MDTraj code that builds the backbone (N, CA, C; nanometers):
import mdtraj as md
import numpy as np

residues = "MET LYS LYS ILE ILE ILE PHE GLY ILE GLY GLN ILE ALA GLU ALA LEU THR ASP ALA ILE GLU PHE GLU LYS LYS TYR GLU ILE LEU ALA TYR THR ALA ASP ASN ARG PHE ILE LYS ASN GLN LYS PHE LYS ASN LYS PRO ILE ILE PRO ILE ASP GLU ILE THR LYS ASN PHE ASP LYS GLU ASP PHE TYR PHE LEU THR ALA VAL GLY PHE LYS LYS LEU ASN LYS ASP ARG GLN ARG ILE TYR GLU MET LEU LYS GLN LYS GLY PHE LEU PHE THR ASN PHE ILE SER SER GLU ALA ARG LEU VAL ASN ALA LYS TYR GLY GLU ASN ASN ILE ILE PHE GLU PHE ASN ASN LEU GLN SER ASN VAL SER ILE GLY ASN ASN ASN ILE ILE TRP SER GLY ASN HIS VAL GLY HIS HIS THR LYS ILE GLY ASN ASN CYS PHE ILE THR SER HIS VAL THR ILE SER GLY SER VAL THR ILE GLU ASP ASN CYS PHE LEU GLY VAL ASN SER THR ILE LYS ASP ASN ILE LEU ILE GLU ARG GLU THR ILE VAL GLY ALA GLY SER LEU ILE LEU LYS ASN ILE LYS LYS ASN SER VAL LEU SER SER GLY GLN SER GLY LEU SER LYS VAL SER SER ASP LYS LEU LYS MET".split()
xyz = np.array([
    [0.0755, -0.1181, 0.0024],
    [-0.0084, 0.0024, -0.0019],
    [0.0854, 0.1227, -0.0027],
    [0.0550, 0.2138, -0.0900],
    [0.1296, 0.3423, -0.0984],
    [0.1236, 0.4240, 0.0331],
    [0.2293, 0.4692, 0.0773],
    [0.2336, 0.5562, 0.1991],
    [0.2348, 0.7121, 0.1558],
    [0.1617, 0.7899, 0.2375],
    [0.1520, 0.9326, 0.1915],
    [0.1602, 1.0110, 0.3170],
    [0.1916, 1.1448, 0.2898],
    [0.1844, 1.2514, 0.3887],
    [0.1040, 1.3596, 0.3297],
    [0.0027, 1.4103, 0.4056],
    [-0.1010, 1.5049, 0.3687],
    [-0.0507, 1.6367, 0.4095],
    [-0.0374, 1.7374, 0.3167],
    [-0.0118, 1.8804, 0.3616],
    [-0.1480, 1.9455, 0.3783],
    [-0.1738, 1.9829, 0.4949],
    [-0.3085, 2.0384, 0.5333],
    [-0.3591, 1.9805, 0.6636],
    [-0.4189, 2.0730, 0.7490],
    [-0.4809, 2.0205, 0.8755],
    [-0.6063, 2.0832, 0.9026],
    [-0.6688, 2.1130, 0.7985],
    [-0.8068, 2.1760, 0.7958],
    [-0.9204, 2.0833, 0.7502],
    [-1.0333, 2.1474, 0.7123],
    [-1.1399, 2.0621, 0.6705],
    [-1.1248, 1.9839, 0.5455],
    [-1.0524, 2.0284, 0.4495],
    [-1.0207, 1.9626, 0.3270],
    [-0.9464, 1.8416, 0.3628],
    [-0.8416, 1.8562, 0.4411],
    [-0.7544, 1.7427, 0.4812],
    [-0.8445, 1.6362, 0.5578],
    [-0.9385, 1.6829, 0.6352],
    [-1.0158, 1.5946, 0.7103],
    [-1.1067, 1.5184, 0.6188],
    [-1.1675, 1.5859, 0.5094],
    [-1.2509, 1.5112, 0.4154],
    [-1.1691, 1.4137, 0.3334],
    [-1.0523, 1.4528, 0.2979],
    [-0.9586, 1.3638, 0.2133],
    [-0.9154, 1.2466, 0.3045],
    [-0.8881, 1.2669, 0.4310],
    [-0.8535, 1.1416, 0.5195],
    [-0.9715, 1.0511, 0.5249],
    [-1.0866, 1.1039, 0.5488],
    [-1.2115, 1.0118, 0.5620],
    [-1.2327, 0.9376, 0.4389],
    [-1.2017, 0.9997, 0.3189],
    [-1.2263, 0.9329, 0.1923],
    [-1.1177, 0.8218, 0.1688],
    [-0.9979, 0.8587, 0.2114],
    [-0.8843, 0.7523, 0.1906],
    [-0.9113, 0.6420, 0.2896],
    [-0.9515, 0.6615, 0.4127],
    [-0.9740, 0.5572, 0.5095],
    [-1.0927, 0.4768, 0.4772],
    [-1.1992, 0.5405, 0.4141],
    [-1.3178, 0.4645, 0.3733],
    [-1.2817, 0.3663, 0.2590],
    [-1.1946, 0.4039, 0.1717],
    [-1.1531, 0.3151, 0.0613],
    [-1.0343, 0.2334, 0.0874],
    [-0.9671, 0.2586, 0.2088],
    [-0.8482, 0.1829, 0.2429],
    [-0.7491, 0.1910, 0.1268],
    [-0.7280, 0.3025, 0.0757],
    [-0.6493, 0.3283, -0.0497],
    [-0.4960, 0.3495, -0.0235],
    [-0.4728, 0.4286, 0.0794],
    [-0.3283, 0.4586, 0.1144],
    [-0.3104, 0.4433, 0.2703],
    [-0.1872, 0.4320, 0.3044],
    [-0.1552, 0.4597, 0.4414],
    [-0.1006, 0.5916, 0.4673],
    [-0.1690, 0.6620, 0.5566],
    [-0.1342, 0.7949, 0.6003],
    [-0.0329, 0.7978, 0.7100],
    [0.0834, 0.8418, 0.6752],
    [0.1949, 0.8393, 0.7822],
    [0.1783, 0.9551, 0.8775],
    [0.1506, 1.0792, 0.8229],
    [0.1618, 1.2043, 0.9060],
    [0.0932, 1.3217, 0.8204],
    [0.0828, 1.4281, 0.8960],
    [0.0318, 1.5564, 0.8327],
    [0.1398, 1.6552, 0.8506],
    [0.1284, 1.7644, 0.7573],
    [0.2204, 1.8721, 0.7728],
    [0.1576, 2.0036, 0.7457],
    [0.2140, 2.1075, 0.7753],
    [0.1623, 2.2383, 0.7360],
    [0.2699, 2.3404, 0.7545],
    [0.2426, 2.4674, 0.7118],
    [0.3341, 2.5746, 0.7436],
    [0.3412, 2.5886, 0.8946],
    [0.4692, 2.6099, 0.9484],
    [0.4874, 2.6079, 1.0921],
    [0.3949, 2.6988, 1.1621],
    [0.3524, 2.8064, 1.1077],
    [0.2740, 2.9117, 1.1804],
    [0.1368, 2.8577, 1.2170],
    [0.0896, 2.7656, 1.1316],
    [-0.0522, 2.7109, 1.1578],
    [-0.0509, 2.5892, 1.2506],
    [0.0514, 2.5383, 1.2845],
    [0.0545, 2.4184, 1.3716],
    [0.0303, 2.4528, 1.5156],
    [-0.0776, 2.4169, 1.5760],
    [-0.1097, 2.4324, 1.7195],
    [-0.1106, 2.3144, 1.7896],
    [-0.1163, 2.1921, 1.7390],
    [-0.1381, 2.0717, 1.8014],
    [-0.0308, 1.9689, 1.7536],
    [-0.0177, 1.8604, 1.8191],
    [0.0768, 1.7616, 1.7864],
    [0.0262, 1.6483, 1.6931],
    [-0.1179, 1.6335, 1.7025],
    [-0.1750, 1.5317, 1.6193],
    [-0.2893, 1.5946, 1.5369],
    [-0.3325, 1.5180, 1.4314],
    [-0.4530, 1.5498, 1.3611],
    [-0.5035, 1.4113, 1.3090],
    [-0.6273, 1.3932, 1.3365],
    [-0.6853, 1.2600, 1.2954],
    [-0.5947, 1.1513, 1.3430],
    [-0.5577, 1.1605, 1.4657],
    [-0.4826, 1.0497, 1.5333],
    [-0.3523, 1.0233, 1.4641],
    [-0.2957, 1.1120, 1.3864],
    [-0.1659, 1.1004, 1.3236],
    [-0.0817, 1.2132, 1.3660],
    [0.0583, 1.2041, 1.3653],
    [0.1439, 1.3190, 1.4097],
    [0.1387, 1.4342, 1.3000],
    [0.1477, 1.5485, 1.3567],
    [0.1650, 1.6631, 1.2661],
    [0.3138, 1.6999, 1.2791],
    [0.3837, 1.7035, 1.1658],
    [0.5281, 1.7198, 1.1564],
    [0.5533, 1.8488, 1.0823],
    [0.6159, 1.9594, 1.1381],
    [0.6491, 2.0783, 1.0667],
    [0.7121, 2.0527, 0.9388],
    [0.6854, 2.1180, 0.8362],
    [0.7309, 2.0921, 0.7057],
    [0.8845, 2.0827, 0.6918],
    [0.9546, 2.1723, 0.7684],
    [1.0936, 2.1785, 0.7653],
    [1.1625, 2.0549, 0.8446],
    [1.0792, 1.9728, 0.9025],
    [1.1304, 1.8548, 0.9771],
    [1.0898, 1.7296, 0.9140],
    [1.0242, 1.7334, 0.8068],
    [0.9695, 1.6063, 0.7407],
    [1.0981, 1.5065, 0.7055],
    [1.1998, 1.5612, 0.6349],
    [1.3100, 1.4759, 0.6055],
    [1.3958, 1.4160, 0.7312],
    [1.3657, 1.4789, 0.8519],
    [1.4361, 1.4251, 0.9636],
    [1.3582, 1.3062, 1.0126],
    [1.2317, 1.2787, 0.9657],
    [1.1527, 1.1690, 1.0114],
    [1.1333, 1.0622, 0.9026],
    [1.1406, 1.1095, 0.7722],
    [1.1066, 1.0097, 0.6662],
    [1.2025, 1.0411, 0.5561],
    [1.2499, 0.9391, 0.4683],
    [1.3128, 0.9568, 0.3551],
    [1.2224, 0.9933, 0.2394],
    [1.2681, 1.0774, 0.1595],
    [1.1816, 1.1320, 0.0431],
    [1.1263, 1.0172, -0.0383],
    [1.2042, 0.9135, -0.0600],
    [1.1797, 0.8027, -0.1538],
    [1.0627, 0.7076, -0.0909],
    [1.0364, 0.7241, 0.0366],
    [0.9406, 0.6299, 0.1011],
    [0.8009, 0.6748, 0.1099],
    [0.7642, 0.7863, 0.0638],
    [0.6312, 0.8371, 0.0686],
    [0.6038, 0.9354, -0.0432],
    [0.4650, 0.9606, -0.0563],
    [0.4164, 1.0651, -0.1582],
    [0.3379, 1.1675, -0.0826],
    [0.3377, 1.2842, -0.1407],
    [0.2601, 1.3997, -0.0823],
    [0.1242, 1.4031, -0.1543],
    [0.0254, 1.4551, -0.0824],
    [-0.0996, 1.5091, -0.1370],
    [-0.1198, 1.6439, -0.0593],
    [-0.1527, 1.7550, -0.1292],
    [-0.1797, 1.8799, -0.0692],
    [-0.3298, 1.9136, -0.0541],
    [-0.3749, 1.8888, 0.0588],
    [-0.5265, 1.9218, 0.0860],
    [-0.5445, 2.0511, 0.1395],
    [-0.5263, 2.1585, 0.0400],
    [-0.5372, 2.3009, 0.0859],
    [-0.6438, 2.3639, -0.0161],
    [-0.7213, 2.4548, 0.0366],
    [-0.8378, 2.5113, -0.0239],
    [-0.8076, 2.6101, -0.1416],
    [-0.8991, 2.7000, -0.1721],
    [-0.9031, 2.7755, -0.2984],
    [-0.8685, 2.9274, -0.2620],
    [-0.8273, 2.9514, -0.1433],
    [-0.7962, 3.0974, -0.1120],
    [-0.6989, 3.1599, -0.2084],
    [-0.7151, 3.2816, -0.2403],
    [-0.6161, 3.3580, -0.3311],
    [-0.6114, 3.2966, -0.4735],
    [-0.7322, 3.2458, -0.5178],
    [-0.7364, 3.1783, -0.6442],
    [-0.6435, 3.0580, -0.6505],
    [-0.6421, 2.9787, -0.5494],
    [-0.5691, 2.8508, -0.5386],
    [-0.4210, 2.8788, -0.5357],
    [-0.3816, 2.9944, -0.5191],
    [-0.2379, 3.0332, -0.5135],
    [-0.1561, 2.9824, -0.3996],
    [-0.2347, 2.9693, -0.2762],
    [-0.1669, 2.9069, -0.1564],
    [-0.1368, 2.7711, -0.1907],
    [-0.2263, 2.6945, -0.2494],
    [-0.2077, 2.5519, -0.2745],
    [-0.0924, 2.5446, -0.3938],
    [-0.0971, 2.6331, -0.4924],
    [0.0071, 2.6312, -0.5846],
    [0.1467, 2.6576, -0.5273],
    [0.1598, 2.7553, -0.4389],
    [0.2767, 2.7811, -0.3789],
    [0.3336, 2.6661, -0.2984],
    [0.2536, 2.5981, -0.2250],
    [0.2880, 2.4641, -0.1520],
    [0.3425, 2.3621, -0.2426],
    [0.2557, 2.3321, -0.3543],
    [0.2947, 2.2340, -0.4390],
    [0.4338, 2.2615, -0.5001],
    [0.4528, 2.3857, -0.5519],
    [0.5753, 2.4199, -0.6186],
    [0.6964, 2.4193, -0.5149],
    [0.6703, 2.4541, -0.3897],
    [0.7713, 2.4553, -0.2943],
    [0.8214, 2.3031, -0.2729],
    [0.7209, 2.2165, -0.2481],
    [0.7556, 2.0811, -0.2294],
    [0.8144, 2.0112, -0.3439],
    [0.7717, 2.0494, -0.4612],
    [0.8343, 2.0017, -0.5919],
    [0.9808, 2.0369, -0.6003],
    [1.0018, 2.1638, -0.5707],
    [1.1372, 2.2127, -0.5791],
    [1.2323, 2.1356, -0.4792],
    [1.1758, 2.0967, -0.3709],
    [1.2641, 2.0174, -0.2731],
    [1.2678, 1.8702, -0.3049],
    [1.2137, 1.8381, -0.4224],
    [1.2343, 1.6994, -0.4608],
    [1.1431, 1.5982, -0.4040],
    [1.0365, 1.6367, -0.3415],
    [0.9374, 1.5346, -0.2948],
    [0.8551, 1.4785, -0.4128],
    [0.8024, 1.3628, -0.3874],
    [0.7193, 1.2897, -0.4857],
    [0.5812, 1.3174, -0.4499],
    [0.4863, 1.3043, -0.5541],
    [0.3433, 1.3257, -0.5391],
    [0.2586, 1.2091, -0.6005],
    [0.1483, 1.1891, -0.5544],
    [0.0475, 1.0993, -0.6103],
    [-0.0901, 1.1621, -0.6301],
    [-0.1812, 1.0862, -0.6690],
    [-0.3174, 1.1444, -0.6882],
    [-0.4101, 1.0664, -0.5915],
    [-0.5115, 1.1264, -0.5464],
    [-0.6268, 1.0508, -0.4980],
    [-0.7471, 1.0666, -0.5916],
    [-0.7888, 0.9380, -0.6449],
    [-0.8939, 0.9301, -0.7247],
    [-0.9841, 0.8289, -0.6815],
    [-1.1121, 0.8742, -0.6289],
    [-1.2063, 0.7830, -0.5713],
    [-1.2344, 0.6753, -0.6615],
    [-1.2483, 0.5515, -0.5987],
    [-1.2955, 0.4334, -0.6818],
    [-1.4352, 0.4508, -0.7230],
    [-1.5120, 0.5508, -0.6730],
    [-1.6487, 0.5742, -0.7173],
    [-1.6577, 0.6878, -0.8164],
    [-1.5385, 0.7353, -0.8608],
    [-1.5340, 0.8176, -0.9769],
    [-1.5210, 0.7461, -1.1153],
    [-1.5794, 0.7847, -1.2143],
    [-1.5669, 0.7296, -1.3490],
    [-1.4850, 0.8113, -1.4400],
    [-1.3688, 0.7545, -1.4902],
    [-1.2761, 0.8264, -1.5734],
    [-1.2592, 0.7335, -1.6960],
    [-1.2947, 0.7893, -1.8135],
    [-1.2934, 0.7076, -1.9346],
    [-1.1837, 0.7587, -2.0162],
    [-1.0677, 0.6964, -2.0329],
    [-0.9541, 0.7347, -2.1129],
    [-0.9041, 0.8841, -2.0821],
    [-0.9146, 0.9060, -1.9441],
    [-0.8635, 1.0405, -1.9047],
    [-0.7184, 1.0460, -1.8800],
    [-0.6500, 1.1617, -1.8929],
    [-0.5158, 1.1813, -1.8712],
    [-0.4997, 1.2843, -1.7572],
    [-0.4129, 1.2539, -1.6620],
    [-0.4013, 1.3483, -1.5499],
    [-0.2622, 1.3482, -1.5031],
    [-0.2218, 1.4586, -1.4385],
    [-0.0948, 1.4736, -1.3844],
    [-0.0773, 1.4219, -1.2476],
    [-0.0290, 1.5020, -1.1521],
    [0.0019, 1.4605, -1.0237],
    [-0.0553, 1.5619, -0.9185],
    [-0.0774, 1.5153, -0.7943],
    [-0.1257, 1.5845, -0.6813],
    [-0.2705, 1.6372, -0.7202],
    [-0.3511, 1.5528, -0.7775],
    [-0.4928, 1.5832, -0.7935],
    [-0.5794, 1.4989, -0.6958],
    [-0.6829, 1.5650, -0.6449],
    [-0.7818, 1.5001, -0.5727],
    [-0.9101, 1.5025, -0.6302],
    [-0.9644, 1.3844, -0.6674],
    [-1.0907, 1.3750, -0.7387],
    [-1.1790, 1.2824, -0.6436],
    [-1.2848, 1.3438, -0.5889],
    [-1.3670, 1.2701, -0.5024],
    [-1.4788, 1.1956, -0.5757],
    [-1.5757, 1.1420, -0.4990],
    [-1.6584, 1.0360, -0.5458],
    [-1.7692, 1.0977, -0.6484],
    [-1.8260, 1.0165, -0.7416],
    [-1.9359, 1.0383, -0.8179],
    [-1.8992, 1.1391, -0.9287],
    [-1.7721, 1.1613, -0.9599],
    [-1.7282, 1.2449, -1.0682],
    [-1.7412, 1.1654, -1.2014],
    [-1.7975, 1.2153, -1.3094],
    [-1.7960, 1.1518, -1.4415],
    [-1.7044, 1.2312, -1.5379],
    [-1.5983, 1.1703, -1.5672],
    [-1.5074, 1.2340, -1.6637],
    [-1.5080, 1.1542, -1.7907],
    [-1.5649, 1.2208, -1.8951],
    [-1.5919, 1.1368, -2.0210],
    [-1.4520, 1.1246, -2.1004],
    [-1.4687, 1.0708, -2.2191],
    [-1.3638, 1.0289, -2.3043],
    [-1.2598, 1.1515, -2.3366],
    [-1.1275, 1.1151, -2.3185],
    [-1.0254, 1.2216, -2.3549],
    [-1.0228, 1.3480, -2.2817],
    [-1.0617, 1.3487, -2.1488],
    [-1.0534, 1.4552, -2.0707],
    [-0.9066, 1.4634, -2.0238],
    [-0.8451, 1.5748, -2.0149],
    [-0.7138, 1.5919, -1.9627],
    [-0.7035, 1.6887, -1.8491],
    [-0.6327, 1.6465, -1.7414],
    [-0.6179, 1.7360, -1.6253],
    [-0.4686, 1.7586, -1.5875],
    [-0.4430, 1.8716, -1.5523],
    [-0.3068, 1.9050, -1.5295],
    [-0.2617, 1.8562, -1.3766],
    [-0.1958, 1.9441, -1.2992],
    [-0.1516, 1.9105, -1.1706],
    [-0.2167, 1.9986, -1.0641],
    [-0.2187, 1.9392, -0.9557],
    [-0.2580, 2.0072, -0.8221],
    [-0.4015, 2.0690, -0.8367],
    [-0.4931, 1.9934, -0.8858],
    [-0.6322, 2.0300, -0.8826],
    [-0.7196, 1.9639, -0.7780],
    [-0.8260, 2.0138, -0.7359],
    [-0.9288, 1.9528, -0.6521],
    [-1.0621, 1.9497, -0.7185],
    [-1.1133, 1.8332, -0.7400],
    [-1.2541, 1.8236, -0.8026],
    [-1.3327, 1.7512, -0.6981],
    [-1.4161, 1.8190, -0.6326],
    [-1.5058, 1.7800, -0.5390],
    [-1.6137, 1.6766, -0.5927],
    [-1.7164, 1.6415, -0.5176],
    [-1.7966, 1.5344, -0.5551],
    [-1.8991, 1.5676, -0.6506],
    [-1.9486, 1.4635, -0.7423],
    [-2.0677, 1.4868, -0.8185],
    [-2.0657, 1.5676, -0.9375],
    [-1.9529, 1.5889, -1.0134],
    [-1.9539, 1.6700, -1.1292],
    [-1.9443, 1.5849, -1.2523],
    [-1.9861, 1.6608, -1.3588],
    [-1.9761, 1.6083, -1.5038],
    [-1.8733, 1.6855, -1.5860],
    [-1.7685, 1.6167, -1.6364],
    [-1.6811, 1.6807, -1.7155],
    [-1.6786, 1.6162, -1.8523],
    [-1.7174, 1.6971, -1.9572],
    [-1.7518, 1.6432, -2.0877],
    [-1.6274, 1.5931, -2.1731],
    [-1.6448, 1.5228, -2.2688],
    [-1.5394, 1.4648, -2.3526],
    [-1.4522, 1.5797, -2.4059],
    [-1.3236, 1.5519, -2.4170],
    [-1.2207, 1.6360, -2.4774],
    [-1.2019, 1.7682, -2.4050],
    [-1.2435, 1.7733, -2.2838],
    [-1.2287, 1.8914, -2.2017],
    [-1.0801, 1.9009, -2.1474],
    [-1.0232, 2.0108, -2.1201],
    [-0.8920, 2.0282, -2.0697],
    [-0.8985, 2.1170, -1.9541],
    [-0.8466, 2.0688, -1.8396],
    [-0.8407, 2.1437, -1.7233],
    [-0.6951, 2.1594, -1.6914],
    [-0.6587, 2.2854, -1.6514],
    [-0.5184, 2.3175, -1.6414],
    [-0.4588, 2.2779, -1.5018],
    [-0.3913, 2.3659, -1.4275],
    [-0.3312, 2.3396, -1.3026],
    [-0.4008, 2.4213, -1.2073],
    [-0.3980, 2.3791, -1.0710],
    [-0.4272, 2.4611, -0.9571],
    [-0.5792, 2.5052, -0.9586],
    [-0.6656, 2.4304, -1.0156],
    [-0.8080, 2.4688, -1.0150],
    [-0.8788, 2.4008, -0.8997],
    [-1.0047, 2.4581, -0.8706],
    [-1.0898, 2.3996, -0.7713],
    [-1.2275, 2.3956, -0.8326],
    [-1.2752, 2.2789, -0.8489],
    [-1.4108, 2.2536, -0.8996],
    [-1.4980, 2.2048, -0.7842],
    [-1.5988, 2.2621, -0.7517],
    [-1.6831, 2.2366, -0.6299],
    [-1.7676, 2.1153, -0.6556],
    [-1.8943, 2.1300, -0.6482],
    [-1.9880, 2.0062, -0.6617],
    [-2.1015, 2.0367, -0.7668],
    [-2.1496, 1.9384, -0.8370],
    [-2.2630, 1.9470, -0.9261],
    [-2.2386, 2.0502, -1.0356],
    [-2.1168, 2.0574, -1.0791],
    [-2.0768, 2.1467, -1.1917],
    [-2.0922, 2.0608, -1.3139],
    [-2.1452, 2.1209, -1.4246],
    [-2.1560, 2.0577, -1.5541],
    [-2.0766, 2.1298, -1.6583],
    [-1.9767, 2.0571, -1.6975],
    [-1.8777, 2.1095, -1.8030],
    [-1.9043, 2.0278, -1.9281],
    [-1.9432, 2.0988, -2.0291],
    [-1.9807, 2.0294, -2.1560],
    [-1.8499, 1.9917, -2.2355],
    [-1.8633, 1.9329, -2.3552],
    [-1.7618, 1.8823, -2.4293],
    [-1.6645, 1.9793, -2.4825],
    [-1.5324, 1.9543, -2.4924],
    [-1.4339, 2.0425, -2.5582],
    [-1.4181, 2.1735, -2.4965],
    [-1.4376, 2.1926, -2.3651],
    [-1.4070, 2.3064, -2.2931],
    [-1.2619, 2.3178, -2.2468],
    [-1.2042, 2.4316, -2.2402],
    [-1.0741, 2.4496, -2.1793],
    [-1.0846, 2.5387, -2.0694],
    [-1.0322, 2.5016, -1.9540],
    [-1.0274, 2.5725, -1.8338],
    [-0.8874, 2.5919, -1.8022],
    [-0.8324, 2.7174, -1.8011],
    [-0.6971, 2.7379, -1.7740],
    [-0.6710, 2.7407, -1.6271],
    [-0.5419, 2.7795, -1.5875],
    [-0.4917, 2.7573, -1.4551],
    [-0.5557, 2.8469, -1.3513],
    [-0.5720, 2.8030, -1.2228],
    [-0.6042, 2.8794, -1.1131],
    [-0.7474, 2.9308, -1.1237],
    [-0.8377, 2.8461, -1.1759],
    [-0.9787, 2.8839, -1.1817],
    [-1.0547, 2.8208, -1.0688],
    [-1.1703, 2.8931, -1.0287],
    [-1.2593, 2.8334, -0.9340],
    [-1.4035, 2.8279, -0.9939],
    [-1.4706, 2.7050, -0.9853],
    [-1.6022, 2.6781, -1.0367],
    [-1.6910, 2.6532, -0.9232],
    [-1.7984, 2.7364, -0.8998],
    [-1.8877, 2.7255, -0.7874],
    [-1.9923, 2.6117, -0.8200],
    [-2.0594, 2.5761, -0.7103],
    [-2.1581, 2.4730, -0.7128],
    [-2.2626, 2.5071, -0.8121],
    [-2.3009, 2.3986, -0.8893],
    [-2.4221, 2.4073, -0.9864],
    [-2.3919, 2.4901, -1.1037],
    [-2.2622, 2.5344, -1.1301],
    [-2.2304, 2.6214, -1.2403],
    [-2.2320, 2.5304, -1.3621],
    [-2.2678, 2.5929, -1.4790],
    [-2.2850, 2.5132, -1.6140],
    [-2.2087, 2.5854, -1.7127],
    [-2.1214, 2.5085, -1.7926],
    [-2.0545, 2.5605, -1.9029],
    [-2.0885, 2.4898, -2.0328],
    [-2.1272, 2.5661, -2.1393],
    [-2.1615, 2.4988, -2.2697],
    [-2.0363, 2.4519, -2.3372],
    [-2.0536, 2.3773, -2.4428],
    [-1.9398, 2.3198, -2.5088],
    [-1.8581, 2.4197, -2.5843],
    [-1.7282, 2.3861, -2.6029],
    [-1.6331, 2.4626, -2.6827],
    [-1.6105, 2.6033, -2.6233],
    [-1.6159, 2.6120, -2.5058],
    [-1.5840, 2.7435, -2.4255],
    [-1.4427, 2.7462, -2.3743],
    [-1.3802, 2.8604, -2.3744],
    [-1.2492, 2.8826, -2.3269],
    [-1.2646, 2.9659, -2.1938],
    [-1.2205, 2.9264, -2.0816],
    [-1.2220, 3.0018, -1.9569],
    [-1.0845, 3.0224, -1.9280],
    [-1.0389, 3.1568, -1.9427],
    [-0.9004, 3.1859, -1.9265],
    [-0.8583, 3.1871, -1.7748],
    [-0.7293, 3.1858, -1.7423],
    [-0.6716, 3.1694, -1.6162],
    [-0.7364, 3.2718, -1.5064],
    [-0.7405, 3.2150, -1.3837],
    [-0.7720, 3.3036, -1.2651],
    [-0.9120, 3.3600, -1.2793],
    [-1.0016, 3.2818, -1.3211],
    [-1.1496, 3.3120, -1.3286],
    [-1.2274, 3.2594, -1.2189],
    [-1.3162, 3.3298, -1.1629],
    [-1.4021, 3.2796, -1.0478],
    [-1.5454, 3.2683, -1.1120],
    [-1.6020, 3.1501, -1.1154],
    [-1.7367, 3.1362, -1.1542],
    [-1.8267, 3.1032, -1.0333],
    [-1.9216, 3.1932, -1.0060],
    [-2.0040, 3.1782, -0.8908],
    [-2.1039, 3.0662, -0.9008],
    [-2.1484, 3.0178, -0.7929],
    [-2.2599, 2.9166, -0.7840],
    [-2.3731, 2.9506, -0.8698],
    [-2.4187, 2.8493, -0.9421],
    [-2.5340, 2.8527, -1.0300],
    [-2.5150, 2.9356, -1.1583],
    [-2.3987, 2.9679, -1.1998],
    [-2.3702, 3.0573, -1.3083],
    [-2.3793, 2.9745, -1.4376],
    [-2.4241, 3.0384, -1.5410],
    [-2.4304, 2.9707, -1.6807],
    [-2.3326, 3.0440, -1.7707],
    [-2.2442, 2.9672, -1.8257],
    [-2.1447, 3.0296, -1.9187],
    [-2.1682, 2.9904, -2.0581],
    [-2.1975, 3.0836, -2.1414],
    [-2.2342, 3.0603, -2.2866],
    [-2.1286, 3.1186, -2.3795],
    [-2.0289, 3.1946, -2.3330],
    [-1.9386, 3.2433, -2.4205],
    [-1.7969, 3.2402, -2.3545],
    [-1.6875, 3.2687, -2.4275],
    [-1.5597, 3.2627, -2.3722],
    [-1.5431, 3.3668, -2.2592],
    [-1.4607, 3.3246, -2.1614],
    [-1.4355, 3.4204, -2.0535],
    [-1.2851, 3.4594, -2.0371],
    [-1.2656, 3.5842, -2.0271],
    [-1.1314, 3.6416, -2.0258],
    [-1.0642, 3.6201, -1.8864],
    [-0.9288, 3.6354, -1.8791],
    [-0.8529, 3.6054, -1.7614],
    [-0.8983, 3.7127, -1.6572],
    [-0.9027, 3.6671, -1.5273],
    [-0.9274, 3.7402, -1.4042],
    [-1.0769, 3.7894, -1.4071],
    [-1.1663, 3.7261, -1.4769],
    [-1.3110, 3.7524, -1.4744],
    [-1.3740, 3.6950, -1.3561],
    [-1.4874, 3.7550, -1.3131],
    [-1.5724, 3.7023, -1.1996],
    [-1.7144, 3.6950, -1.2489],
    [-1.7763, 3.5773, -1.2338],
    [-1.9164, 3.5652, -1.2633],
    [-1.9918, 3.5566, -1.1264],
    [-2.0783, 3.6441, -1.0933],
    [-2.1467, 3.6387, -0.9712],
    [-2.2414, 3.5247, -0.9674],
    [-2.2623, 3.4721, -0.8475],
    [-2.3614, 3.3660, -0.8327],
    [-2.4888, 3.3835, -0.9024],
    [-2.5300, 3.2720, -0.9744],
    [-2.6562, 3.2794, -1.0532],
    [-2.6636, 3.3548, -1.1676],
    [-2.5522, 3.4146, -1.2216],
    [-2.5564, 3.5058, -1.3285],
    [-2.4810, 3.4514, -1.4519],
    [-2.5112, 3.5124, -1.5696],
    [-2.4272, 3.4768, -1.6841],
    [-2.3500, 3.5958, -1.7223],
    [-2.3668, 3.7122, -1.6586],
    [-2.2879, 3.8262, -1.7013],
    [-2.1669, 3.8487, -1.6092],
    [-2.0719, 3.9203, -1.6419],
    [-1.9538, 3.9407, -1.5797],
    [-1.9574, 4.0459, -1.4749],
    [-1.8911, 4.0299, -1.3582],
    [-1.8828, 4.1304, -1.2595],
    [-1.7847, 4.2338, -1.2947],
    [-1.8076, 4.3521, -1.2407],
    [-1.7051, 4.4570, -1.2768],
    [-1.5745, 4.4516, -1.1858],
    [-1.5769, 4.3691, -1.0950],
    [-1.4571, 4.3413, -1.0090],
    [-1.3899, 4.2266, -1.0691],
    [-1.2581, 4.2503, -1.0972],
    [-1.1716, 4.1443, -1.1448],
    [-1.1373, 4.0395, -1.0321],
    [-1.1079, 3.9199, -1.0693],
    [-1.0738, 3.8187, -0.9702],
    [-0.9656, 3.8493, -0.8716],
    [-0.8580, 3.9164, -0.9236],
    [-0.7377, 3.9450, -0.8369],
    [-0.7778, 4.0438, -0.7361],
    [-0.8868, 4.1132, -0.7467],
    [-0.9308, 4.2146, -0.6427],
    [-1.0365, 4.1609, -0.5453],
    [-1.0890, 4.0294, -0.5735],
    [-1.1894, 3.9843, -0.5017],
    [-1.1322, 3.8975, -0.3829],
    [-1.1857, 3.9208, -0.2630],
    [-1.1491, 3.8455, -0.1473],
    [-1.2319, 3.7174, -0.1423],
    [-1.1582, 3.5992, -0.1321],
    [-1.2338, 3.4746, -0.1273],
    [-1.1364, 3.3653, -0.0434],
])
top = md.Topology()
chain = top.add_chain()
for i, resn in enumerate(residues, 1):
    res = top.add_residue(resn, chain, resSeq=i)
    for name in ("N", "CA", "C"):
        top.add_atom(name, md.element.get_by_symbol(name[0]), res)
traj = md.Trajectory(xyz[None], top)
């Protein structure tokens, strides 16, 4: 069984842990986080080890990382962590629920895909994405890096979603759409045309907000 360390000690790490333990997929050795966030010695009955002490406790070749960190700052916190660990030479794996359906999909590393996701033929996914439960991703869709897709999102065929995007609950994207990087799609939004970089679609709307995504607090 593959051994992993999870970067994160919040609710997303807890949800990931429960999914891993439910499926008996990996052995979790420990958790880690930026030192300033560590207040306790354990999380989910496993040790919390400061990130700069990981190699004092484990050899890099003996485990894989998963980063269970949320979408704040347009996923850039999670991006920073992934790139920092990658630069240090750590290895990564993916968590893909056995209850997700992937048909001839291609994906990178450090992706978390929860249950009841349906990824159709020839979907491609980059690195460091979180896809929550119950989404439909249509055929030949491309998802970049550092994205967060919530739940019950419908992405039609041949859609391109660039890096560091956030898709809210129940949002819908028609086929052959380009969503440029760092876009925030609010819950219940309907996307019928291409979306430029740093755009914000307010919840339940198909029109763009006047506030760019880099100015929006989330």
